[in-house]
Structure formats: C-alpha cells, structure tokens
DRENLUMTOR-958364 format. One record per residue (C-alpha): chain; residue in three letters; x, y, z. Coordinates in steps of 0.02 Angstrom, whole numbers, plus 50000, padded with zeros to 5 digits. Example, Ala and Ser with C-alpha at 12.3 -4.5 7.8 and 13.67 -1.06 7.14 Angstrom:
# residues 2
{kette = A | rest = ALA | c1 = 50615 | c2 = 49775 | c3 = 50390}
{kette = A | rest = SER | c1 = 50684 | c2 = 49947 | c3 = 50357}
This chain:
# residues 330
{kette = A | rest = MET | c1 = 50053 | c2 = 50146 | c3 = 49787}
{kette = A | rest = LYS | c1 = 50059 | c2 = 50344 | c3 = 49768}
{kette = A | rest = LYS | c1 = 50223 | c2 = 50415 | c3 = 49708}
{kette = A | rest = ILE | c1 = 50312 | c2 = 50598 | c3 = 49739}
{kette = A | rest = TRP | c1 = 50452 | c2 = 50654 | c3 = 49610}
{kette = A | rest = VAL | c1 = 50539 | c2 = 50814 | c3 = 49666}
{kette = A | rest = LYS | c1 = 50604 | c2 = 50944 | c3 = 49533}
{kette = A | rest = ALA | c1 = 50788 | c2 = 50979 | c3 = 49545}
{kette = A | rest = ILE | c1 = 50775 | c2 = 51118 | c3 = 49407}
{kette = A | rest = PRO | c1 = 50886 | c2 = 51212 | c3 = 49412}
{kette = A | rest = TRP | c1 = 51004 | c2 = 51105 | c3 = 49481}
{kette = A | rest = ASN | c1 = 51012 | c2 = 51081 | c3 = 49670}
{kette = A | rest = LYS | c1 = 51132 | c2 = 50951 | c3 = 49740}
{kette = A | rest = ASP | c1 = 51013 | c2 = 50982 | c3 = 49918}
{kette = A | rest = VAL | c1 = 50874 | c2 = 50949 | c3 = 49846}
{kette = A | rest = VAL | c1 = 50927 | c2 = 50807 | c3 = 49751}
{kette = A | rest = THR | c1 = 50985 | c2 = 50742 | c3 = 49918}
{kette = A | rest = ALA | c1 = 50841 | c2 = 50779 | c3 = 50024}
{kette = A | rest = ALA | c1 = 50737 | c2 = 50672 | c3 = 49877}
{kette = A | rest = LEU | c1 = 50862 | c2 = 50526 | c3 = 49906}
{kette = A | rest = GLU | c1 = 50852 | c2 = 50527 | c3 = 50098}
{kette = A | rest = SER | c1 = 50652 | c2 = 50567 | c3 = 50105}
{kette = A | rest = GLY | c1 = 50598 | c2 = 50419 | c3 = 49990}
{kette = A | rest = ALA | c1 = 50553 | c2 = 50508 | c3 = 49844}
{kette = A | rest = ASP | c1 = 50520 | c2 = 50402 | c3 = 49690}
{kette = A | rest = ALA | c1 = 50628 | c2 = 50515 | c3 = 49563}
{kette = A | rest = VAL | c1 = 50712 | c2 = 50664 | c3 = 49535}
{kette = A | rest = VAL | c1 = 50667 | c2 = 50768 | c3 = 49393}
{kette = A | rest = VAL | c1 = 50841 | c2 = 50846 | c3 = 49324}
{kette = A | rest = GLU | c1 = 50891 | c2 = 50938 | c3 = 49179}
{kette = A | rest = HIS | c1 = 50979 | c2 = 50845 | c3 = 49007}
{kette = A | rest = GLY | c1 = 51157 | c2 = 50790 | c3 = 49057}
{kette = A | rest = ARG | c1 = 51134 | c2 = 50800 | c3 = 49268}
{kette = A | rest = THR | c1 = 51079 | c2 = 50592 | c3 = 49296}
{kette = A | rest = ALA | c1 = 51271 | c2 = 50569 | c3 = 49313}
{kette = A | rest = GLU | c1 = 51269 | c2 = 50677 | c3 = 49460}
{kette = A | rest = VAL | c1 = 51112 | c2 = 50613 | c3 = 49530}
{kette = A | rest = LYS | c1 = 51193 | c2 = 50430 | c3 = 49518}
{kette = A | rest = LYS | c1 = 51325 | c2 = 50469 | c3 = 49635}
{kette = A | rest = LEU | c1 = 51237 | c2 = 50539 | c3 = 49778}
{kette = A | rest = GLY | c1 = 51096 | c2 = 50360 | c3 = 49776}
{kette = A | rest = ARG | c1 = 50998 | c2 = 50247 | c3 = 49678}
{kette = A | rest = ILE | c1 = 50868 | c2 = 50355 | c3 = 49632}
{kette = A | rest = ARG | c1 = 50766 | c2 = 50351 | c3 = 49452}
{kette = A | rest = THR | c1 = 50778 | c2 = 50512 | c3 = 49354}
{kette = A | rest = VAL | c1 = 50664 | c2 = 50605 | c3 = 49226}
{kette = A | rest = ALA | c1 = 50761 | c2 = 50683 | c3 = 49111}
{kette = A | rest = PRO | c1 = 50777 | c2 = 50706 | c3 = 48924}
{kette = A | rest = ASP | c1 = 50912 | c2 = 50589 | c3 = 48948}
{kette = A | rest = GLY | c1 = 50846 | c2 = 50516 | c3 = 49119}
{kette = A | rest = ASP | c1 = 50787 | c2 = 50334 | c3 = 49164}
{kette = A | rest = LEU | c1 = 50616 | c2 = 50402 | c3 = 49130}
{kette = A | rest = LYS | c1 = 50624 | c2 = 50521 | c3 = 48969}
{kette = A | rest = ILE | c1 = 50554 | c2 = 50680 | c3 = 48954}
{kette = A | rest = GLY | c1 = 50452 | c2 = 50663 | c3 = 48790}
{kette = A | rest = LYS | c1 = 50453 | c2 = 50483 | c3 = 48765}
{kette = A | rest = ASP | c1 = 50395 | c2 = 50393 | c3 = 48942}
{kette = A | rest = VAL | c1 = 50347 | c2 = 50565 | c3 = 49011}
{kette = A | rest = VAL | c1 = 50252 | c2 = 50734 | c3 = 48954}
{kette = A | rest = GLU | c1 = 50238 | c2 = 50888 | c3 = 49031}
{kette = A | rest = ILE | c1 = 50060 | c2 = 50982 | c3 = 48987}
{kette = A | rest = GLU | c1 = 50039 | c2 = 51176 | c3 = 49054}
{kette = A | rest = MET | c1 = 49834 | c2 = 51174 | c3 = 49090}
{kette = A | rest = ARG | c1 = 49768 | c2 = 51345 | c3 = 48978}
{kette = A | rest = GLY | c1 = 49610 | c2 = 51275 | c3 = 48920}
{kette = A | rest = LYS | c1 = 49510 | c2 = 51130 | c3 = 48861}
{kette = A | rest = ALA | c1 = 49620 | c2 = 51097 | c3 = 48713}
{kette = A | rest = ASP | c1 = 49742 | c2 = 51063 | c3 = 48838}
{kette = A | rest = GLU | c1 = 49638 | c2 = 50935 | c3 = 48940}
{kette = A | rest = GLU | c1 = 49580 | c2 = 50828 | c3 = 48797}
{kette = A | rest = ARG | c1 = 49770 | c2 = 50827 | c3 = 48738}
{kette = A | rest = ALA | c1 = 49806 | c2 = 50767 | c3 = 48898}
{kette = A | rest = LEU | c1 = 49689 | c2 = 50623 | c3 = 48905}
{kette = A | rest = ARG | c1 = 49740 | c2 = 50547 | c3 = 48735}
{kette = A | rest = LEU | c1 = 49902 | c2 = 50562 | c3 = 48783}
{kette = A | rest = SER | c1 = 49880 | c2 = 50478 | c3 = 48967}
{kette = A | rest = ARG | c1 = 49838 | c2 = 50316 | c3 = 48889}
{kette = A | rest = ASP | c1 = 50036 | c2 = 50271 | c3 = 48831}
{kette = A | rest = THR | c1 = 50131 | c2 = 50372 | c3 = 48941}
{kette = A | rest = THR | c1 = 50136 | c2 = 50459 | c3 = 49116}
{kette = A | rest = VAL | c1 = 50068 | c2 = 50636 | c3 = 49101}
{kette = A | rest = VAL | c1 = 50128 | c2 = 50793 | c3 = 49215}
{kette = A | rest = ILE | c1 = 49990 | c2 = 50928 | c3 = 49229}
{kette = A | rest = ARG | c1 = 50052 | c2 = 51107 | c3 = 49270}
{kette = A | rest = THR | c1 = 49955 | c2 = 51254 | c3 = 49305}
{kette = A | rest = ASN | c1 = 49964 | c2 = 51429 | c3 = 49333}
{kette = A | rest = ASP | c1 = 49850 | c2 = 51450 | c3 = 49473}
{kette = A | rest = TRP | c1 = 49830 | c2 = 51283 | c3 = 49499}
{kette = A | rest = LYS | c1 = 49642 | c2 = 51243 | c3 = 49465}
{kette = A | rest = ILE | c1 = 49538 | c2 = 51079 | c3 = 49509}
{kette = A | rest = ILE | c1 = 49438 | c2 = 51065 | c3 = 49388}
{kette = A | rest = PRO | c1 = 49548 | c2 = 51013 | c3 = 49231}
{kette = A | rest = LEU | c1 = 49621 | c2 = 50871 | c3 = 49362}
{kette = A | rest = GLU | c1 = 49433 | c2 = 50822 | c3 = 49407}
{kette = A | rest = ASN | c1 = 49405 | c2 = 50798 | c3 = 49247}
{kette = A | rest = LEU | c1 = 49547 | c2 = 50689 | c3 = 49194}
{kette = A | rest = ILE | c1 = 49566 | c2 = 50597 | c3 = 49333}
{kette = A | rest = ALA | c1 = 49379 | c2 = 50544 | c3 = 49328}
{kette = A | rest = GLN | c1 = 49427 | c2 = 50460 | c3 = 49153}
{kette = A | rest = THR | c1 = 49594 | c2 = 50405 | c3 = 49158}
{kette = A | rest = SER | c1 = 49750 | c2 = 50357 | c3 = 49271}
{kette = A | rest = ARG | c1 = 49927 | c2 = 50403 | c3 = 49252}
{kette = A | rest = ILE | c1 = 49906 | c2 = 50580 | c3 = 49275}
{kette = A | rest = PHE | c1 = 50033 | c2 = 50672 | c3 = 49393}
{kette = A | rest = ALA | c1 = 50021 | c2 = 50851 | c3 = 49454}
{kette = A | rest = GLU | c1 = 50155 | c2 = 50969 | c3 = 49473}
{kette = A | rest = VAL | c1 = 50144 | c2 = 51046 | c3 = 49659}
{kette = A | rest = ARG | c1 = 50221 | c2 = 51185 | c3 = 49771}
{kette = A | rest = SER | c1 = 50188 | c2 = 51125 | c3 = 49950}
{kette = A | rest = LEU | c1 = 50127 | c2 = 51014 | c3 = 50053}
{kette = A | rest = ASP | c1 = 49940 | c2 = 51094 | c3 = 50045}
{kette = A | rest = GLU | c1 = 49919 | c2 = 51078 | c3 = 49860}
{kette = A | rest = ALA | c1 = 50002 | c2 = 50904 | c3 = 49891}
{kette = A | rest = ARG | c1 = 49845 | c2 = 50837 | c3 = 49994}
{kette = A | rest = THR | c1 = 49733 | c2 = 50914 | c3 = 49868}
{kette = A | rest = ALA | c1 = 49792 | c2 = 50839 | c3 = 49728}
{kette = A | rest = MET | c1 = 49788 | c2 = 50692 | c3 = 49810}
{kette = A | rest = GLY | c1 = 49622 | c2 = 50695 | c3 = 49866}
{kette = A | rest = ILE | c1 = 49542 | c2 = 50742 | c3 = 49718}
{kette = A | rest = LEU | c1 = 49373 | c2 = 50640 | c3 = 49692}
{kette = A | rest = GLU | c1 = 49447 | c2 = 50545 | c3 = 49840}
{kette = A | rest = LYS | c1 = 49558 | c2 = 50432 | c3 = 49697}
{kette = A | rest = GLY | c1 = 49682 | c2 = 50571 | c3 = 49671}
{kette = A | rest = VAL | c1 = 49811 | c2 = 50575 | c3 = 49548}
{kette = A | rest = GLU | c1 = 49939 | c2 = 50445 | c3 = 49527}
{kette = A | rest = GLY | c1 = 50055 | c2 = 50561 | c3 = 49596}
{kette = A | rest = ILE | c1 = 50149 | c2 = 50723 | c3 = 49625}
{kette = A | rest = VAL | c1 = 50301 | c2 = 50814 | c3 = 49547}
{kette = A | rest = LEU | c1 = 50357 | c2 = 50933 | c3 = 49698}
{kette = A | rest = VAL | c1 = 50427 | c2 = 51093 | c3 = 49648}
{kette = A | rest = THR | c1 = 50519 | c2 = 51186 | c3 = 49797}
{kette = A | rest = ASP | c1 = 50695 | c2 = 51219 | c3 = 49856}
{kette = A | rest = ASP | c1 = 50626 | c2 = 51210 | c3 = 50043}
{kette = A | rest = LEU | c1 = 50709 | c2 = 51061 | c3 = 50114}
{kette = A | rest = ASN | c1 = 50598 | c2 = 51035 | c3 = 50246}
{kette = A | rest = GLN | c1 = 50442 | c2 = 51055 | c3 = 50136}
{kette = A | rest = ILE | c1 = 50500 | c2 = 50911 | c3 = 50042}
{kette = A | rest = LYS | c1 = 50532 | c2 = 50788 | c3 = 50186}
{kette = A | rest = LYS | c1 = 50346 | c2 = 50831 | c3 = 50258}
{kette = A | rest = THR | c1 = 50268 | c2 = 50805 | c3 = 50075}
{kette = A | rest = ALA | c1 = 50376 | c2 = 50642 | c3 = 50055}
{kette = A | rest = ALA | c1 = 50305 | c2 = 50566 | c3 = 50213}
{kette = A | rest = PHE | c1 = 50139 | c2 = 50624 | c3 = 50175}
{kette = A | rest = VAL | c1 = 50122 | c2 = 50551 | c3 = 50017}
{kette = A | rest = LYS | c1 = 50223 | c2 = 50384 | c3 = 50054}
{kette = A | rest = GLU | c1 = 50071 | c2 = 50364 | c3 = 50214}
{kette = A | rest = GLN | c1 = 49950 | c2 = 50363 | c3 = 50079}
{kette = A | rest = SER | c1 = 49854 | c2 = 50223 | c3 = 50016}
{kette = A | rest = GLU | c1 = 49696 | c2 = 50158 | c3 = 49988}
{kette = A | rest = PRO | c1 = 49573 | c2 = 50124 | c3 = 50128}
{kette = A | rest = VAL | c1 = 49491 | c2 = 49963 | c3 = 50121}
{kette = A | rest = ALA | c1 = 49311 | c2 = 49930 | c3 = 50187}
{kette = A | rest = LEU | c1 = 49299 | c2 = 49815 | c3 = 50333}
{kette = A | rest = CYS | c1 = 49156 | c2 = 49706 | c3 = 50427}
{kette = A | rest = PRO | c1 = 49113 | c2 = 49608 | c3 = 50582}
{kette = A | rest = ALA | c1 = 49133 | c2 = 49438 | c3 = 50565}
{kette = A | rest = ARG | c1 = 49055 | c2 = 49300 | c3 = 50695}
{kette = A | rest = VAL | c1 = 49152 | c2 = 49156 | c3 = 50735}
{kette = A | rest = THR | c1 = 49076 | c2 = 48982 | c3 = 50690}
{kette = A | rest = ARG | c1 = 49209 | c2 = 48850 | c3 = 50739}
{kette = A | rest = VAL | c1 = 49369 | c2 = 48858 | c3 = 50798}
{kette = A | rest = ARG | c1 = 49478 | c2 = 48685 | c3 = 50789}
{kette = A | rest = GLU | c1 = 49637 | c2 = 48616 | c3 = 50826}
{kette = A | rest = LEU | c1 = 49754 | c2 = 48535 | c3 = 50675}
{kette = A | rest = GLY | c1 = 49910 | c2 = 48452 | c3 = 50664}
{kette = A | rest = MET | c1 = 50065 | c2 = 48521 | c3 = 50627}
{kette = A | rest = GLY | c1 = 50096 | c2 = 48652 | c3 = 50469}
{kette = A | rest = ASP | c1 = 50229 | c2 = 48774 | c3 = 50395}
{kette = A | rest = ARG | c1 = 50166 | c2 = 48946 | c3 = 50461}
{kette = A | rest = VAL | c1 = 50241 | c2 = 49086 | c3 = 50386}
{kette = A | rest = CYS | c1 = 50296 | c2 = 49242 | c3 = 50502}
{kette = A | rest = ILE | c1 = 50304 | c2 = 49407 | c3 = 50402}
{kette = A | rest = ASP | c1 = 50436 | c2 = 49528 | c3 = 50467}
{kette = A | rest = THR | c1 = 50406 | c2 = 49711 | c3 = 50395}
{kette = A | rest = CYS | c1 = 50525 | c2 = 49869 | c3 = 50392}
{kette = A | rest = THR | c1 = 50390 | c2 = 49962 | c3 = 50490}
{kette = A | rest = SER | c1 = 50344 | c2 = 49962 | c3 = 50669}
{kette = A | rest = MET | c1 = 50156 | c2 = 49930 | c3 = 50690}
{kette = A | rest = GLY | c1 = 50043 | c2 = 49989 | c3 = 50831}
{kette = A | rest = MET | c1 = 49880 | c2 = 49943 | c3 = 50923}
{kette = A | rest = GLY | c1 = 49740 | c2 = 49900 | c3 = 50812}
{kette = A | rest = GLU | c1 = 49849 | c2 = 49867 | c3 = 50646}
{kette = A | rest = GLY | c1 = 49909 | c2 = 49734 | c3 = 50559}
{kette = A | rest = MET | c1 = 49876 | c2 = 49634 | c3 = 50399}
{kette = A | rest = LEU | c1 = 49743 | c2 = 49562 | c3 = 50293}
{kette = A | rest = VAL | c1 = 49751 | c2 = 49366 | c3 = 50282}
{kette = A | rest = GLY | c1 = 49646 | c2 = 49210 | c3 = 50225}
{kette = A | rest = ASN | c1 = 49624 | c2 = 49047 | c3 = 50158}
{kette = A | rest = SER | c1 = 49524 | c2 = 49127 | c3 = 50015}
{kette = A | rest = SER | c1 = 49570 | c2 = 49289 | c3 = 49919}
{kette = A | rest = ALA | c1 = 49403 | c2 = 49327 | c3 = 49949}
{kette = A | rest = ALA | c1 = 49379 | c2 = 49349 | c3 = 50119}
{kette = A | rest = MET | c1 = 49492 | c2 = 49377 | c3 = 50236}
{kette = A | rest = PHE | c1 = 49531 | c2 = 49413 | c3 = 50440}
{kette = A | rest = LEU | c1 = 49643 | c2 = 49557 | c3 = 50500}
{kette = A | rest = VAL | c1 = 49782 | c2 = 49455 | c3 = 50601}
{kette = A | rest = HIS | c1 = 49862 | c2 = 49612 | c3 = 50746}
{kette = A | rest = ALA | c1 = 50041 | c2 = 49619 | c3 = 50727}
{kette = A | rest = GLU | c1 = 50141 | c2 = 49553 | c3 = 50885}
{kette = A | rest = SER | c1 = 50147 | c2 = 49710 | c3 = 50969}
{kette = A | rest = ILE | c1 = 50048 | c2 = 49666 | c3 = 51129}
{kette = A | rest = GLU | c1 = 50172 | c2 = 49648 | c3 = 51285}
{kette = A | rest = ASN | c1 = 50139 | c2 = 49485 | c3 = 51363}
{kette = A | rest = PRO | c1 = 50247 | c2 = 49348 | c3 = 51488}
{kette = A | rest = TYR | c1 = 50320 | c2 = 49251 | c3 = 51358}
{kette = A | rest = VAL | c1 = 50416 | c2 = 49327 | c3 = 51237}
{kette = A | rest = ALA | c1 = 50466 | c2 = 49499 | c3 = 51199}
{kette = A | rest = PRO | c1 = 50343 | c2 = 49626 | c3 = 51089}
{kette = A | rest = ARG | c1 = 50402 | c2 = 49610 | c3 = 50889}
{kette = A | rest = PRO | c1 = 50292 | c2 = 49759 | c3 = 50810}
{kette = A | rest = PHE | c1 = 50360 | c2 = 49729 | c3 = 50645}
{kette = A | rest = ARG | c1 = 50289 | c2 = 49557 | c3 = 50646}
{kette = A | rest = VAL | c1 = 50134 | c2 = 49485 | c3 = 50590}
{kette = A | rest = ASN | c1 = 50126 | c2 = 49290 | c3 = 50627}
{kette = A | rest = ALA | c1 = 50014 | c2 = 49271 | c3 = 50483}
{kette = A | rest = GLY | c1 = 49951 | c2 = 49114 | c3 = 50453}
{kette = A | rest = GLY | c1 = 49989 | c2 = 48969 | c3 = 50348}
{kette = A | rest = VAL | c1 = 50091 | c2 = 48949 | c3 = 50185}
{kette = A | rest = HIS | c1 = 49928 | c2 = 48935 | c3 = 50068}
{kette = A | rest = ALA | c1 = 49852 | c2 = 49096 | c3 = 50124}
{kette = A | rest = TYR | c1 = 49832 | c2 = 49229 | c3 = 50041}
{kette = A | rest = THR | c1 = 49872 | c2 = 49413 | c3 = 50090}
{kette = A | rest = LEU | c1 = 49815 | c2 = 49591 | c3 = 50040}
{kette = A | rest = LEU | c1 = 49948 | c2 = 49697 | c3 = 49966}
{kette = A | rest = PRO | c1 = 49971 | c2 = 49871 | c3 = 49888}
{kette = A | rest = GLY | c1 = 49861 | c2 = 49904 | c3 = 49751}
{kette = A | rest = GLY | c1 = 49721 | c2 = 49787 | c3 = 49772}
{kette = A | rest = LYS | c1 = 49834 | c2 = 49621 | c3 = 49744}
{kette = A | rest = THR | c1 = 49864 | c2 = 49457 | c3 = 49833}
{kette = A | rest = ARG | c1 = 50005 | c2 = 49349 | c3 = 49852}
{kette = A | rest = TYR | c1 = 50025 | c2 = 49174 | c3 = 49945}
{kette = A | rest = LEU | c1 = 50119 | c2 = 49195 | c3 = 50100}
{kette = A | rest = SER | c1 = 50240 | c2 = 49065 | c3 = 50034}
{kette = A | rest = GLU | c1 = 50281 | c2 = 49184 | c3 = 49904}
{kette = A | rest = LEU | c1 = 50321 | c2 = 49353 | c3 = 49986}
{kette = A | rest = LYS | c1 = 50523 | c2 = 49378 | c3 = 49995}
{kette = A | rest = THR | c1 = 50650 | c2 = 49526 | c3 = 50061}
{kette = A | rest = GLY | c1 = 50619 | c2 = 49693 | c3 = 49968}
{kette = A | rest = GLU | c1 = 50452 | c2 = 49660 | c3 = 49909}
{kette = A | rest = ASP | c1 = 50289 | c2 = 49751 | c3 = 49960}
{kette = A | rest = ALA | c1 = 50171 | c2 = 49703 | c3 = 50090}
{kette = A | rest = LEU | c1 = 50012 | c2 = 49813 | c3 = 50155}
{kette = A | rest = ILE | c1 = 49979 | c2 = 49854 | c3 = 50324}
{kette = A | rest = VAL | c1 = 49793 | c2 = 49891 | c3 = 50368}
{kette = A | rest = ARG | c1 = 49721 | c2 = 49974 | c3 = 50537}
{kette = A | rest = HIS | c1 = 49547 | c2 = 49913 | c3 = 50614}
{kette = A | rest = ASP | c1 = 49469 | c2 = 50080 | c3 = 50543}
{kette = A | rest = GLY | c1 = 49526 | c2 = 50012 | c3 = 50350}
{kette = A | rest = VAL | c1 = 49651 | c2 = 50157 | c3 = 50345}
{kette = A | rest = THR | c1 = 49802 | c2 = 50069 | c3 = 50249}
{kette = A | rest = GLN | c1 = 49979 | c2 = 50100 | c3 = 50251}
{kette = A | rest = PRO | c1 = 50125 | c2 = 50027 | c3 = 50112}
{kette = A | rest = THR | c1 = 50271 | c2 = 49933 | c3 = 50195}
{kette = A | rest = ILE | c1 = 50423 | c2 = 49817 | c3 = 50145}
{kette = A | rest = VAL | c1 = 50456 | c2 = 49643 | c3 = 50182}
{kette = A | rest = GLY | c1 = 50605 | c2 = 49625 | c3 = 50283}
{kette = A | rest = ARG | c1 = 50581 | c2 = 49445 | c3 = 50271}
{kette = A | rest = ALA | c1 = 50457 | c2 = 49287 | c3 = 50274}
{kette = A | rest = LYS | c1 = 50509 | c2 = 49133 | c3 = 50407}
{kette = A | rest = ILE | c1 = 50428 | c2 = 48971 | c3 = 50383}
{kette = A | rest = GLU | c1 = 50425 | c2 = 48856 | c3 = 50527}
{kette = A | rest = LYS | c1 = 50343 | c2 = 48716 | c3 = 50588}
{kette = A | rest = ARG | c1 = 50200 | c2 = 48747 | c3 = 50726}
{kette = A | rest = PRO | c1 = 50031 | c2 = 48663 | c3 = 50788}
{kette = A | rest = MET | c1 = 49912 | c2 = 48727 | c3 = 50695}
{kette = A | rest = LEU | c1 = 49710 | c2 = 48805 | c3 = 50724}
{kette = A | rest = LEU | c1 = 49571 | c2 = 48833 | c3 = 50590}
{kette = A | rest = ILE | c1 = 49456 | c2 = 48980 | c3 = 50623}
{kette = A | rest = GLU | c1 = 49297 | c2 = 48973 | c3 = 50529}
{kette = A | rest = ALA | c1 = 49179 | c2 = 49148 | c3 = 50550}
{kette = A | rest = GLU | c1 = 49020 | c2 = 49195 | c3 = 50454}
{kette = A | rest = ALA | c1 = 49020 | c2 = 49393 | c3 = 50369}
{kette = A | rest = GLY | c1 = 48884 | c2 = 49459 | c3 = 50288}
{kette = A | rest = GLY | c1 = 48825 | c2 = 49294 | c3 = 50214}
{kette = A | rest = LYS | c1 = 48995 | c2 = 49235 | c3 = 50176}
{kette = A | rest = PRO | c1 = 49115 | c2 = 49101 | c3 = 50239}
{kette = A | rest = VAL | c1 = 49280 | c2 = 49161 | c3 = 50323}
{kette = A | rest = SER | c1 = 49408 | c2 = 49054 | c3 = 50357}
{kette = A | rest = LEU | c1 = 49599 | c2 = 49057 | c3 = 50404}
{kette = A | rest = ILE | c1 = 49725 | c2 = 48916 | c3 = 50462}
{kette = A | rest = LEU | c1 = 49847 | c2 = 49000 | c3 = 50601}
{kette = A | rest = GLN | c1 = 49976 | c2 = 48933 | c3 = 50723}
{kette = A | rest = ASN | c1 = 49902 | c2 = 48887 | c3 = 50893}
{kette = A | rest = ALA | c1 = 49984 | c2 = 49016 | c3 = 51020}
{kette = A | rest = GLU | c1 = 49915 | c2 = 49130 | c3 = 51123}
{kette = A | rest = THR | c1 = 50003 | c2 = 49262 | c3 = 51063}
{kette = A | rest = ILE | c1 = 49910 | c2 = 49269 | c3 = 50887}
{kette = A | rest = ARG | c1 = 49793 | c2 = 49376 | c3 = 50877}
{kette = A | rest = LEU | c1 = 49636 | c2 = 49430 | c3 = 50790}
{kette = A | rest = MET | c1 = 49556 | c2 = 49599 | c3 = 50800}
{kette = A | rest = ALA | c1 = 49383 | c2 = 49635 | c3 = 50889}
{kette = A | rest = PRO | c1 = 49286 | c2 = 49782 | c3 = 50806}
{kette = A | rest = GLY | c1 = 49367 | c2 = 49929 | c3 = 50871}
{kette = A | rest = GLY | c1 = 49536 | c2 = 49872 | c3 = 50838}
{kette = A | rest = THR | c1 = 49541 | c2 = 49763 | c3 = 51010}
{kette = A | rest = PRO | c1 = 49660 | c2 = 49604 | c3 = 50966}
{kette = A | rest = VAL | c1 = 49585 | c2 = 49444 | c3 = 51035}
{kette = A | rest = SER | c1 = 49702 | c2 = 49301 | c3 = 51048}
{kette = A | rest = VAL | c1 = 49656 | c2 = 49138 | c3 = 50946}
{kette = A | rest = VAL | c1 = 49638 | c2 = 49042 | c3 = 51090}
{kette = A | rest = GLU | c1 = 49512 | c2 = 49146 | c3 = 51180}
{kette = A | rest = LEU | c1 = 49392 | c2 = 49129 | c3 = 51017}
{kette = A | rest = ARG | c1 = 49220 | c2 = 49059 | c3 = 51048}
{kette = A | rest = GLU | c1 = 49084 | c2 = 49021 | c3 = 50926}
{kette = A | rest = GLY | c1 = 49006 | c2 = 49196 | c3 = 50934}
{kette = A | rest = SER | c1 = 49158 | c2 = 49303 | c3 = 50969}
{kette = A | rest = GLU | c1 = 49151 | c2 = 49451 | c3 = 50845}
{kette = A | rest = VAL | c1 = 49320 | c2 = 49485 | c3 = 50730}
{kette = A | rest = ILE | c1 = 49366 | c2 = 49596 | c3 = 50593}
{kette = A | rest = ALA | c1 = 49352 | c2 = 49539 | c3 = 50408}
{kette = A | rest = TYR | c1 = 49377 | c2 = 49585 | c3 = 50234}
{kette = A | rest = LEU | c1 = 49266 | c2 = 49532 | c3 = 50069}
{kette = A | rest = GLU | c1 = 49262 | c2 = 49559 | c3 = 49907}
{kette = A | rest = LYS | c1 = 49182 | c2 = 49514 | c3 = 49755}
{kette = A | rest = ALA | c1 = 49292 | c2 = 49492 | c3 = 49616}
{kette = A | rest = GLY | c1 = 49398 | c2 = 49316 | c3 = 49605}
{kette = A | rest = ARG | c1 = 49589 | c2 = 49310 | c3 = 49556}
{kette = A | rest = HIS | c1 = 49725 | c2 = 49269 | c3 = 49442}
{kette = A | rest = PHE | c1 = 49878 | c2 = 49274 | c3 = 49486}
{kette = A | rest = GLY | c1 = 49844 | c2 = 49395 | c3 = 49624}
{kette = A | rest = MET | c1 = 49735 | c2 = 49520 | c3 = 49506}
{kette = A | rest = LYS | c1 = 49537 | c2 = 49541 | c3 = 49525}
{kette = A | rest = VAL | c1 = 49451 | c2 = 49458 | c3 = 49393}
{kette = A | rest = GLU | c1 = 49251 | c2 = 49455 | c3 = 49369}
{kette = A | rest = GLU | c1 = 49215 | c2 = 49265 | c3 = 49347}
{kette = A | rest = THR | c1 = 49131 | c2 = 49122 | c3 = 49455}
{kette = A | rest = ILE | c1 = 49278 | c2 = 49055 | c3 = 49577}
{kette = A | rest = THR | c1 = 49240 | c2 = 48935 | c3 = 49697}
{kette = A | rest = GLU | c1 = 49357 | c2 = 48896 | c3 = 49858}
{kette = A | rest = ARG | c1 = 49324 | c2 = 48769 | c3 = 49981}
C-alpha cells in the first residue's frame, strides 16, 4: 500500500492537524516536536528522535549526480530512502525504482505526487509532501490512499451450480461504501477467485448494505492489499481488505467486522483460461457475482454457461504469501 508522509518543518500545527485529518501515515518534524504531535493525535513521526529516526530508519538524499543515485540504491537495501531533487527530474527515480523498493520521493504538489506514483507503472513506495497548503494536503492524501496495484481479471464460464447443506459463511463489513461493479475477490483456492459483488443493490427483501460483501465459507481465501491472501475466518476488525472493481482497479479498505453465521450454501464452479475456479457461497438471491462489464448476477440465476468475472494467479501460497512451488488444491 502506498504511503504519504507530510513534512511540517518548520513546525506548523495546522499542517500536522491537516495530515492527521487526511489519514497521512506519518509527519516529518524537527527534533523535539514528537510530543507535540502526539498531543494532536495518534500518528507516527519521522524525526531524529521520532518513531522513525532520521539517519537510522530513514535516510534523506538530495540527487545531484550518479554518485547520489548509487548511494541511494545501496542504502535502500536496509532502510527507507527519501529522494529530494531541486528540479524534480524523473530519470534518477526511474533508475532506482527499476532496481529496488523502499524509495520515497519528496514532492510539493498533487501533480508531482501523481508523477512519482506512476513512474514505470510501479511508482515510488511513498511520497513526502512539502507544503503548507492545507487543501493540497487533503487532495494529495486522498489521491495516495486511493492508489493500489490493479489486478488482471478474466472471464470465466460456469460449469456447475450445486446446492449444499448448511455451513458457516462470512460477511465482511468494511469502512467503505462500495458502488455498482465493486466487491471483493474470493475463492476456494488462492490461485483462482470470483469477484463477489457488494450488497449495494436495491432489492425487495433487505435494505442495501454497500459496505458489505457476503463473501463465502469460512475456509475461502480473499485477496488483500500487497498481493497477500487470508482465510475469511481470519479477518478481524481494523485489518486491511481490498475492494476490487470490475475493470481490475483496486482500493484498500479497513475491516469493520467479520460476521459468521450458519446459512444454506451453494457451490459455484467455473473454468477460466483452462483452469478451474470455485467458491462456496450462501444460497440466497441477494448474493451476486459479476458478469464482464460489472453487471451483478444473483447466484440463484447462474446456470451452466453463464459468464462471470474471475482472477487467476500462477504462484502458490505459504501463509498468504506467493511462493513458486507446485501446490494442488481440490
């Protein structure tokens, strides 16, 4: 997940307050200011005596030539490196991003932040915003927080729909309202998932709950920010989750709660790119997958040959992390 730090040097209480209210990950302040920051709210400080210590956890490098670039590359293996350039040249950042991570770029505006986040499509790991314009802080923080690596989705053709017995299913309630064509990726296997639509659709049975995805059985996997996965049963309040749009655009969110209840279940099986995709979901008309284009399709309307959206990945998983090894899941 991309990060934003806001620089409040020289000390500026309004800048720190705006950073807090905008959801910034940290503020960069002078020595001796950490206690004042903590009085305003809970946020990490980057300072010689901060939560992240400049010179130890964080190194600032001004780019003046190739030697600085080589030094940044070397230091980035062990610490976070903040790159500063007088005329904001992209080439040094391209060279670093191509070879390493843990690179932050110091920027002065939303436009510069957009450029830094888009370099080589991968972008820097985070930005350090230097401005006393409070609106610029809010706009830039909102932009950064919406950024997440897109996922490649593909069509899948349903091969079987089968009613099962009772099982424990998980509803994921998030801190974000989802719209049409948005939901979460969930699957019986971490290598193949369906895009399950949020409960944002009007229906005559229950009121819409656009913050919720009725996601599947407790055993199922869901995709999280950073390419990680978790079992639905493991998700807890305050943890990260990932909203996925029908076109692959993603957005990090926060789990408000995970609600587990016994419900009648339904097995959905499909084929995508020659690979099987399956998921056990609650058997109810308000539970929906997505057709290509983002149209929600109730699970009770699915038939053999129905087309839905899926996600495939090549790597296996070990404790939620991708690993290159042969894993068979049935």
